[in-house]
C-alpha positions as CSV (number, residue, x, y, z in Angstrom):
1,M,6.6,3.2,-21.0
2,K,6.4,6.5,-19.6
3,T,8.9,9.1,-21.7
4,S,11.9,10.4,-19.6
5,I,9.8,14.1,-19.5
6,A,6.5,12.0,-18.5
7,H,8.9,10.4,-15.8
8,Q,11.1,13.3,-14.7
9,I,7.2,15.8,-14.5
10,L,5.7,12.3,-12.9
11,T,8.7,12.4,-10.0
12,S,8.7,15.6,-9.1
13,A,4.7,15.5,-8.7
14,S,4.4,12.4,-6.8
15,T,7.0,13.6,-4.2
16,L,5.0,16.9,-3.8
17,F,1.7,15.5,-4.1
18,Y,2.8,13.0,-1.1
19,R,5.0,15.0,0.9
20,E,2.3,18.4,0.5
21,G,-0.9,17.5,-0.3
22,I,-3.0,17.3,-3.5
23,R,-4.4,20.6,-3.1
24,A,-1.6,22.6,-1.8
25,V,0.3,22.1,-5.3
26,G,-0.6,23.8,-8.5
27,I,0.7,22.7,-11.1
28,D,2.7,26.0,-11.6
29,R,5.0,24.1,-8.6
30,I,5.2,21.1,-10.4
31,I,6.4,23.1,-13.3
32,E,9.0,24.8,-11.4
33,E,10.0,21.9,-9.8
34,A,10.4,19.7,-12.7
35,N,11.8,22.0,-14.8
36,V,9.5,21.9,-17.9
37,A,7.6,24.2,-20.1
38,K,3.8,24.5,-19.3
39,A,2.8,22.8,-22.9
40,T,5.1,20.5,-22.1
41,L,3.5,19.0,-19.2
42,Y,-0.2,19.5,-20.6
43,R,1.5,17.2,-23.5
44,H,2.1,14.7,-21.6
45,F,-1.0,14.6,-18.2
46,P,-4.1,16.7,-20.0
47,S,-5.0,18.1,-16.4
48,K,-4.0,18.0,-12.8
49,D,-6.8,15.1,-12.2
50,H,-4.7,12.7,-15.1
51,L,-1.4,13.9,-13.1
52,V,-3.0,12.7,-9.8
53,A,-4.1,9.6,-11.2
54,A,-0.8,8.8,-12.7
55,Y,0.7,9.3,-9.6
56,L,-1.7,7.0,-8.1
57,Q,-1.4,4.3,-10.3
58,D,2.8,5.0,-10.6
59,R,2.2,3.9,-6.3
60,H,-0.1,1.2,-6.5
61,E,2.3,-0.6,-9.0
62,R,5.2,-0.1,-7.0
63,V,3.5,-1.0,-3.5
64,L,2.6,-4.3,-5.7
65,R,5.9,-4.9,-6.3
66,S,7.0,-4.3,-2.9
67,L,4.4,-6.8,-1.6
68,H,5.1,-9.5,-4.2
69,D,8.7,-9.1,-3.3
70,V,8.3,-9.8,0.1
71,L,6.2,-12.9,-0.7
72,A,9.2,-14.3,-2.8
73,T,11.6,-14.0,-0.3
74,V,9.6,-15.9,2.4
75,S,7.7,-19.3,1.4
76,V,6.1,-20.1,5.3
77,P,2.1,-18.3,5.0
78,R,2.3,-17.4,8.4
79,D,5.9,-15.8,7.8
80,Q,4.4,-13.9,4.8
81,V,2.0,-12.2,6.7
82,E,4.4,-11.2,9.5
83,A,6.8,-9.7,6.9
84,I,4.5,-7.7,4.9
85,F,3.3,-6.1,8.4
86,L,7.3,-5.7,8.8
87,R,7.9,-4.2,5.2
88,L,5.2,-1.5,6.7
89,H,6.6,-1.0,9.9
90,E,10.3,-0.3,7.9
91,K,8.4,2.9,5.8
92,A,6.4,3.8,8.9
93,D,9.6,4.5,10.5
94,S,10.7,7.3,7.9
95,P,10.3,10.5,8.7
96,E,8.6,11.6,5.1
97,F,6.1,8.7,6.2
98,R,2.2,10.2,5.8
99,G,0.2,7.5,5.9
100,C,-1.5,6.0,3.0
101,A,-1.0,7.9,-0.1
102,F,-4.5,6.6,-1.7
103,A,-6.7,7.7,1.7
104,L,-5.1,10.8,1.7
105,A,-5.8,11.1,-2.1
106,V,-9.3,10.6,-1.7
107,A,-9.7,12.2,1.5
108,E,-8.6,15.6,-1.0
109,H,-9.2,14.6,-4.1
110,G,-12.4,12.3,-4.0
111,E,-15.0,13.9,-6.3
112,S,-12.3,12.6,-9.0
113,E,-14.0,9.6,-10.5
114,R,-10.5,8.2,-11.8
115,V,-8.8,8.9,-8.2
116,T,-11.3,6.7,-6.1
117,T,-11.1,3.7,-9.0
118,I,-7.5,3.8,-8.3
119,A,-8.0,3.8,-4.8
120,R,-10.7,1.1,-4.5
121,T,-8.3,-1.2,-6.9
122,H,-5.3,-0.4,-4.8
123,K,-7.3,-1.5,-1.5
124,A,-8.6,-4.3,-3.4
125,A,-5.2,-5.7,-4.4
126,V,-3.9,-5.6,-0.9
127,G,-6.8,-7.8,0.2
128,D,-6.6,-9.8,-2.7
129,I,-2.6,-10.5,-1.5
130,F,-3.7,-11.8,1.9
131,R,-6.6,-13.8,0.7
132,R,-4.2,-15.5,-1.2
133,V,-1.7,-16.1,1.8
134,L,-4.7,-17.1,3.6
135,A,-5.8,-19.6,0.7
136,Q,-3.1,-21.8,1.4
137,V,-3.7,-22.6,5.0
138,T,-7.7,-22.6,5.0
139,A,-10.5,-23.4,2.6
140,A,-12.7,-20.0,3.7
141,P,-9.6,-17.1,3.2
142,D,-12.2,-14.3,2.8
143,Q,-13.2,-13.3,5.7
144,P,-9.9,-13.7,7.8
145,A,-7.9,-11.9,4.8
146,A,-10.7,-9.2,5.6
147,H,-9.5,-9.0,9.0
148,L,-5.8,-8.7,8.0
149,A,-6.5,-5.8,5.4
150,L,-8.3,-4.0,7.7
151,L,-5.6,-4.5,10.4
152,Y,-3.1,-3.4,7.4
153,E,-4.9,-0.6,6.7
154,G,-5.6,0.6,10.4
155,A,-1.8,0.4,10.9
156,L,-1.5,3.4,8.3
157,S,-4.0,5.4,9.8
158,T,-2.5,5.3,13.1
159,V,0.6,5.7,12.2
160,A,-0.2,8.8,10.4
161,V,-1.8,10.4,13.2
162,G,0.0,9.3,16.1
163,R,3.2,9.4,14.3
164,D,4.5,6.0,16.4
165,P,5.5,3.0,13.7
166,Q,5.1,1.0,16.7
167,A,1.3,0.6,15.8
168,V,2.6,-1.6,13.2
169,L,3.8,-4.0,15.0
170,V,0.6,-4.1,17.4
171,A,-1.1,-4.7,14.3
172,R,0.9,-7.5,13.2
173,D,0.5,-9.6,16.7
174,C,-3.0,-9.3,15.8
175,A,-2.8,-10.0,12.2
176,L,-0.9,-13.5,13.5
177,S,-3.6,-14.2,16.5
178,V,-6.0,-13.8,13.1
179,F,-4.3,-16.1,10.8
180,D,-3.4,-18.6,13.7
181,A,-7.3,-18.6,14.5
182,A,-8.1,-19.3,10.5
183,I,-6.1,-22.4,10.1
184,S,-7.6,-25.2,9.4
185,P,-8.0,-27.8,12.2
186,G,-6.0,-30.4,10.3
187,L,-3.5,-28.0,9.2
188,Q,-3.0,-26.8,12.7
189,T,-2.5,-30.0,14.3
190,R,0.2,-31.2,11.6
191,I,1.8,-27.5,12.3
192,L,1.9,-28.0,16.3
193,H,3.2,-31.6,15.4
194,E,6.1,-30.6,13.1
195,R,7.3,-27.6,15.9
196,K,7.2,-30.7,18.5
197,S,9.3,-33.0,16.1
198,A,11.4,-30.0,15.7
């Protein structure tokens, strides 16, 4: 568990890194923002690279918690896919939204093995969430899950560049089409029958 001082440093650094960029924010700026001594910062984070990695690891955990919360509140697989994109739309609608923190970090700090490893782990984890949702409706979830993950990533990038959160809703509609096409034929027949009976 992080100490309160480490948490204070990480919170300040995270805000600055995401808002202004990793390269633009120096250690002195973080020290000033966190209101700690340089020695204190280095006691908790031996280098800027360690601090960037901690920022991404923390963000990775928070994003996954958010996605798991979505899945816990919605039980129907198709609705789970829609809810994931609606949660992203909610975030993208904020003026502070700059796109994917992991893509931004790799673009700026991709020479760091720590950074690229966490970013890849995060992307794989998001893909795995889609795979688990699809596994409920098809025996072959890998390919459609990869398609959904790409739509999710594409929405993140498009909003970051175009500043229009509507792109996430377009991605959601595409994702639901992919989902519908992936459903096993027997299950599709049952769903259609249930809809007609309702």
